[in-house]
N, C-alpha and C positions, 0 to 999 in steps of 0.2 A: 801461981808459981810456975805451973806447967806452961802456960802461954808465954810467960816471960822468957823461959828457956828457949822456946820455939822461936820467939822474936829475935833473941840474941843470936841463935844459930842462923836465922835467915839474914840478919844484918851482916854477919861475918861472911856470908856467901856472896853478898852484893859487891860489885866493883865500885871503887870511889869514882866520882864523876870525871876526874882527869885521867883515869887509866883506860886503855883500850878495852872494849867489851867483846871484840871478836867479830863485829859487824864490819864487812868489807865493802867499800865503795867500788864503782865500776873501774876507777883508776887504780885499784889495789890498795888504797889507803885504809888502815884500820881505824874505825870510828867508834866513839863512845856511843852509848844508847841515846844520850842527849843530842849529839850531832846527827845521828841517824834519824831521829824523830824530826829534827829541824829540817833536814833535807827532804823527808817525806812530806812535811807540811808545805815546804816551798814548792815541791813538784806538783802538789795538789792545787796550789794557787796559780801556778803557771798554766796547768791544764784547764782550770776553771776560767781564767781570764781569756785563754785562747778560744774556748768553747763559747763564751759570751760574745766574742767578736765573730763567731762562726768561721773560724780559720782552721784549716787542716794543718797537720804537722808539716806537710810539704810546703805550704804557703808560708808558715812561720819560719821555716828553714831558709826559704828563698829570701824573705825580707830581712832576716837577722844575720844571714851569713853563717849560721851554725848548722851543722849537719842534722838531718832529720833523725838519724840514729841517736845522736847525742841529746837531742831534745826529748826523745823517748826515754832515755836514761834519766834525765833530769826530772821528767814528769813521774817516773817510777820511784824517785827518791834515791837513785843510785849514782847520779852524776854530781860530783863535787864542783859545782859551778863557781867560776870566779866572779868578782864584782863587775868586771868589764863585760863579761858575757851576759850577766844578769841585766845590766843596763841595755845591751843590745836587744835582748828578749823583750824588755819593757818598752823600748822604743818601737819595736816591730808590732807589738800588741797594742801600742798606743796607751800604755798605762803611765801613771805618774810614779816613777821610781822613788823619788825623794821629794818631800814637801819643800818648796822653795828652790829646787834645782832649776837653773835657767838653761843648762845645756850649752853654754857659750864657751 
């Protein structure tokens, strides 16, 4: 009974997935924990792909047209990157952004 009461209290303290959690992106947007975790994982994947290609942030910035500072924010999980910027990063790293995308 005691653990049920503790679990109910914990449940009440959790934010619903669609409500802001207080995590703030580099652009000042309040993100849910789910969104924040997504951006962290995305940043890690960009960093890993860049490292596998032995590219510096400076080189990635030059090839993608995205500032080195913004790439650092993306890799740190704080940059709320648009789909178009993500496509530019993928092209510069030479990753396949979407299966079947022809880029025409």
